[in-house]
C-alpha positions as CSV (number, residue, x, y, z in Angstrom):
1,M,-7.3,32.5,-5.6
2,I,-4.1,34.6,-6.4
3,K,-2.8,34.4,-9.9
4,E,0.5,32.5,-10.3
5,D,2.6,34.5,-12.6
6,L,4.0,36.6,-9.8
7,P,7.4,36.9,-8.2
8,T,8.3,34.5,-5.3
9,E,10.9,36.8,-3.5
10,L,9.8,39.0,-0.6
11,V,7.5,41.7,-2.1
12,Y,6.4,45.0,-0.6
13,T,3.7,46.9,-2.5
14,N,0.6,49.0,-1.6
15,E,-1.4,45.9,-2.6
16,F,0.7,42.9,-1.3
17,V,3.5,42.1,1.2
18,G,5.2,38.7,1.6
19,R,5.9,35.8,-0.8
20,F,3.9,34.1,-3.5
21,L,4.2,30.3,-3.9
22,D,5.5,29.4,-7.3
23,P,3.8,26.3,-8.5
24,S,7.2,24.7,-9.1
25,L,7.9,24.8,-5.3
26,Y,4.6,23.1,-4.3
27,I,4.4,19.6,-2.9
28,C,1.2,17.7,-2.2
29,Q,1.2,15.7,1.1
30,F,-0.5,12.7,-0.7
31,E,2.3,12.5,-3.2
32,A,4.9,12.9,-0.5
33,K,3.6,10.1,1.6
34,D,5.0,7.4,-0.6
35,D,8.5,8.5,0.1
36,F,7.7,8.5,3.9
37,G,6.3,5.0,3.6
38,K,9.3,3.7,1.7
39,V,11.9,5.0,4.0
40,V,10.1,3.6,7.1
41,A,9.8,0.3,5.4
42,D,13.5,0.2,4.5
43,L,14.9,1.5,7.7
44,D,16.8,-1.1,9.7
45,I,14.9,-2.0,12.9
46,K,18.0,-1.9,14.9
47,L,18.6,1.7,13.9
48,L,15.1,2.5,14.9
49,E,15.4,0.7,18.2
50,S,18.6,2.7,19.0
51,R,16.5,5.8,18.9
52,G,13.4,4.3,20.6
53,L,11.4,4.8,17.3
54,Q,10.7,1.2,16.4
55,K,7.0,1.8,16.3
56,L,7.4,3.8,13.1
57,K,7.5,0.4,11.4
58,E,3.9,-0.1,12.6
59,T,2.5,3.1,11.1
60,P,-0.6,2.0,8.9
61,D,-0.6,3.2,5.4
62,D,-3.7,5.4,5.9
63,M,-2.0,7.2,8.7
64,L,1.0,8.2,6.5
65,A,-0.8,10.9,4.7
66,R,-2.2,12.3,7.9
67,I,0.9,12.6,10.0
68,N,3.0,13.9,7.1
69,C,1.1,17.2,6.9
70,L,3.5,19.2,8.9
71,P,6.6,17.7,7.3
72,T,5.2,18.5,3.8
73,A,4.2,22.0,4.8
74,A,7.6,22.6,6.3
75,M,9.3,21.2,3.1
76,V,7.2,23.7,1.1
77,A,8.0,26.6,3.4
78,I,11.8,25.8,3.1
79,N,11.3,25.8,-0.7
80,I,9.6,29.3,-0.7
81,L,12.2,30.8,1.7
82,L,15.1,29.4,-0.5
83,G,13.4,30.3,-3.8
84,K,14.1,26.9,-5.3
85,R,12.8,23.3,-5.2
86,T,15.1,22.1,-2.5
87,F,12.6,19.4,-1.5
88,G,10.3,17.4,-3.8
89,F,9.1,13.8,-4.1
90,G,9.8,10.6,-5.9
91,N,13.1,10.7,-7.9
92,E,14.0,14.3,-6.9
93,A,17.1,15.3,-5.0
94,L,15.6,15.7,-1.5
95,T,12.2,14.1,-0.5
96,Q,10.3,13.2,2.5
97,A,12.4,10.0,2.8
98,D,15.3,12.4,3.6
99,F,13.2,14.4,6.0
100,Y,12.4,11.3,8.0
101,L,15.8,9.7,7.7
102,T,17.6,12.8,8.9
103,G,15.0,13.0,11.8
104,V,15.6,9.4,12.9
105,L,19.4,9.9,12.8
106,S,19.3,13.0,14.8
107,H,16.5,11.9,17.2
108,L,17.7,12.6,20.8
109,N,15.8,11.5,23.9
110,D,16.1,12.8,27.4
111,S,19.0,11.2,29.2
112,G,20.3,10.7,32.8
113,D,18.9,11.0,36.2
114,I,17.4,14.4,37.1
115,V,17.6,13.6,40.8
116,N,21.4,13.2,40.6
117,G,21.9,16.2,38.5
118,D,23.1,14.6,35.3
119,F,19.9,15.0,33.4
120,K,20.2,16.1,29.8
121,K,17.1,17.4,27.9
122,G,16.8,15.8,24.6
123,L,15.7,17.1,21.2
124,P,13.5,14.4,19.8
125,S,12.4,14.5,16.1
126,F,9.3,12.4,16.3
127,H,6.8,11.2,18.9
128,Y,7.8,7.6,19.6
129,E,4.2,6.3,19.2
130,S,2.4,8.4,16.7
131,G,5.5,9.3,14.5
132,E,4.3,12.9,14.4
133,A,7.2,15.4,13.9
134,Y,8.0,17.7,16.7
135,H,8.2,21.5,16.0
136,Q,11.8,21.8,17.2
137,Y,13.0,19.3,14.7
138,I,11.5,21.3,11.9
139,I,13.5,24.3,13.0
140,S,16.7,22.3,13.5
141,L,16.4,21.0,10.0
142,A,15.7,24.4,8.6
143,R,18.9,25.7,10.2
144,R,21.0,23.4,8.0
145,F,19.7,25.3,5.0
146,G,20.6,28.8,6.5
147,L,17.3,29.5,7.9
148,D,16.0,29.9,11.5
149,G,12.8,29.6,13.3
150,L,10.8,29.7,16.6
151,V,7.6,28.2,18.0
152,L,4.7,30.3,19.3
153,T,2.1,28.8,21.4
154,N,-0.9,30.0,23.6
155,F,-1.9,32.8,21.3
156,S,-5.5,34.0,21.2
157,D,-5.5,35.3,17.7
158,A,-3.5,35.2,14.6
159,S,-2.9,38.9,14.3
160,F,0.8,38.5,14.8
161,V,1.1,36.9,11.4
162,T,0.9,40.3,9.6
163,D,4.1,41.6,11.2
164,L,6.0,38.3,10.8
165,I,5.2,38.1,7.2
166,K,6.3,41.8,6.7
167,L,9.7,40.9,8.4
168,G,10.1,38.0,5.8
169,G,8.7,35.1,7.8
170,I,6.5,32.2,6.8
171,V,4.0,31.0,9.5
172,L,3.0,27.2,9.7
173,I,-0.2,27.5,11.7
174,S,-2.1,24.6,13.2
175,L,-5.8,24.8,12.5
176,D,-8.9,22.6,13.1
177,N,-9.1,20.5,9.9
178,F,-12.7,21.8,9.4
179,F,-11.0,24.9,7.9
180,I,-10.5,22.7,4.8
181,R,-14.3,21.9,4.8
182,D,-15.5,25.4,5.5
183,V,-12.9,27.7,4.0
184,V,-10.8,25.9,1.5
185,V,-13.4,23.8,-0.4
186,P,-16.9,24.5,1.1
187,E,-18.5,23.4,-2.1
188,L,-17.4,19.8,-1.5
189,G,-19.2,19.4,1.9
190,L,-16.5,17.4,3.5
191,N,-18.6,16.5,6.7
192,N,-16.7,13.2,7.3
193,L,-13.3,14.6,8.4
194,S,-12.0,13.0,11.5
195,P,-11.4,15.4,14.4
196,G,-7.8,16.8,14.1
197,K,-5.5,19.7,13.4
198,H,-4.1,20.6,10.0
199,I,-1.3,22.8,9.0
200,E,-1.8,25.9,6.7
201,I,1.2,27.8,5.3
202,L,0.7,31.7,5.7
203,H,3.1,33.5,3.4
204,G,1.5,36.8,2.3
205,M,-0.9,39.6,3.0
206,S,-3.1,41.3,0.4
207,A,-5.1,44.2,2.0
208,D,-6.7,42.6,5.0
209,K,-6.5,39.0,3.5
210,V,-3.9,36.3,4.4
211,I,-2.4,34.5,1.5
212,Y,-2.0,30.8,2.4
213,S,-1.2,27.6,0.8
214,D,-2.4,24.0,1.8
215,V,-0.4,20.8,1.0
216,A,-3.8,18.9,1.1
217,N,-5.3,19.2,-2.4
218,R,-7.5,16.1,-2.8
219,R,-10.2,14.1,-1.1
220,G,-11.4,11.0,-2.8
221,D,-12.1,11.9,-6.5
222,S,-12.0,15.6,-5.8
223,I,-8.9,17.7,-6.6
224,W,-8.5,21.4,-5.9
225,D,-5.7,24.0,-6.2
226,G,-4.0,24.4,-2.8
227,K,-1.7,27.3,-3.8
228,N,-1.9,31.0,-3.1
229,R,-5.4,31.1,-1.6
230,T,-6.9,33.9,0.5
231,A,-8.6,34.0,3.9
232,D,-9.5,36.8,6.3
233,F,-8.4,36.7,10.0
234,D,-11.8,35.9,11.3
235,Q,-11.7,32.7,9.3
236,I,-8.2,31.9,10.6
237,N,-9.1,32.7,14.3
238,K,-12.4,30.6,14.1
239,Y,-10.3,27.4,13.6
240,L,-7.3,28.0,15.9
241,T,-8.5,25.3,18.3
242,C,-10.2,22.0,17.7
243,P,-13.1,21.5,20.3
244,R,-14.1,18.3,18.6
245,K,-10.9,16.8,19.8
246,N,-10.9,18.6,23.1
247,D,-7.8,20.4,21.7
248,F,-7.8,24.1,22.8
249,S,-4.1,24.6,22.3
250,T,-2.7,27.1,19.7
251,R,0.6,26.7,18.1
252,A,2.6,27.9,15.1
253,I,6.0,27.5,13.7
254,I,7.7,30.6,12.2
255,L,10.5,30.1,9.7
256,F,12.5,32.9,8.4
257,P,15.9,33.9,6.9
258,S,18.7,33.6,9.4
259,E,19.6,37.2,9.1
260,L,16.6,38.1,11.2
261,K,17.7,38.2,14.8
262,L,15.9,35.7,17.1
263,E,16.2,37.9,20.2
264,K,14.6,40.7,18.4
265,L,11.8,38.6,17.3
266,R,11.4,37.3,20.9
267,E,11.1,40.8,22.2
268,R,8.7,41.9,19.6
269,F,6.3,39.0,19.8
270,S,6.5,37.8,23.3
271,Q,3.2,39.5,24.2
272,N,1.3,37.4,21.5
273,G,2.0,34.1,23.3
274,N,4.7,31.8,24.6
275,I,7.9,31.7,22.5
276,L,10.2,28.7,22.2
277,I,13.6,28.9,20.5
278,P,15.1,25.5,20.2
279,S,18.7,25.3,21.4
280,E,21.5,24.3,18.9
281,H,20.9,20.6,18.1
282,P,24.0,18.6,19.3
283,I,23.8,16.2,16.4
284,L,22.0,17.8,13.5
285,S,24.1,21.1,13.8
286,K,27.3,19.1,13.2
287,R,29.1,18.5,10.0
288,Q,27.6,21.5,8.3
289,E,29.9,21.1,5.4
290,L,28.0,17.9,4.3
291,S,24.9,18.1,2.1
292,L,21.9,16.5,3.8
293,K,22.2,13.3,1.8
294,D,25.9,13.0,2.7
295,W,25.2,13.8,6.3
296,N,22.6,11.0,6.4
297,I,25.1,8.6,5.0
298,E,27.8,9.6,7.4
299,M,25.4,9.3,10.4
300,Q,24.3,5.8,9.2
301,R,28.0,4.8,8.8
302,L,28.7,5.9,12.4
303,F,25.8,3.7,13.6
304,E,26.8,0.7,11.5
305,E,30.6,0.8,12.2
306,K,30.6,2.3,15.7
307,G,27.1,1.8,17.1
308,L,26.8,5.5,17.8
309,A,23.3,6.8,18.5
310,Q,21.8,9.6,20.5
311,W,24.0,11.0,23.3
312,D,26.9,8.8,22.4
313,L,26.7,10.2,18.8
314,A,26.4,13.7,20.1
315,E,29.5,13.3,22.2
316,Y,31.5,11.9,19.2
317,L,30.5,14.8,17.0
318,K,31.6,17.4,19.5
């Protein structure tokens, strides 16, 4: 565990490079899930149906804290990069309720007939059945806060993390959730974890160790500190895939200050795996002068008063 009385801005020393997670910027996914559940319960079914997301209403409560792992980790990463508590939970300014509401309002499915040449590729925010957030939505949302990002897939090891952290990036990496059992809290013997992936936030390097934080910090009656922990690359690499779920894919989201040039990053890291840079979002990139809450209010108004959703909304916002 790394001590917490350390600067949160980008640091370069002989002993450390990257950022520390100030405790005030941390969010636990189990605390955030209540905001997720509330917004899903409160959303108008017609608004959800207009985006093809009506199954969100059927998300069982015990699933809320599972599928909100990536959203919570993304919110913490944005907090770290901005150096302030932009996202929180409960009565704070922005919560996971805003994250999901923005995602629903900006959700954009494929449209048109590919045979006739009028096919338009969408930028969906959530999977229409599971409710899980798509990586491209995380990046589109981060762009509203002056950040940027890319998705890296099909990598064989996590060595690329070192250079990305040195450049000022934060890596949200998908690992077998046995990483929690074996590396985060081996003393608890968590042998009953369902097969699945979990997100770890990699935000620093100390010697040959990765500094990471985990938005999961409890199981049953056991609570642990998920902030500023250390792991070596062998530990990270061991859990890149999840054979228990027959999931041998590898994927990560890299978020970084927008002054880093995307094309330079593409050139530098293309040999590490497949790079996806989401295109400009035709809905979420518009009305940048509005705060996120005001943007949500405006998009809801356009649906209620004009029935605008998806491509009709995108066309209106041009």
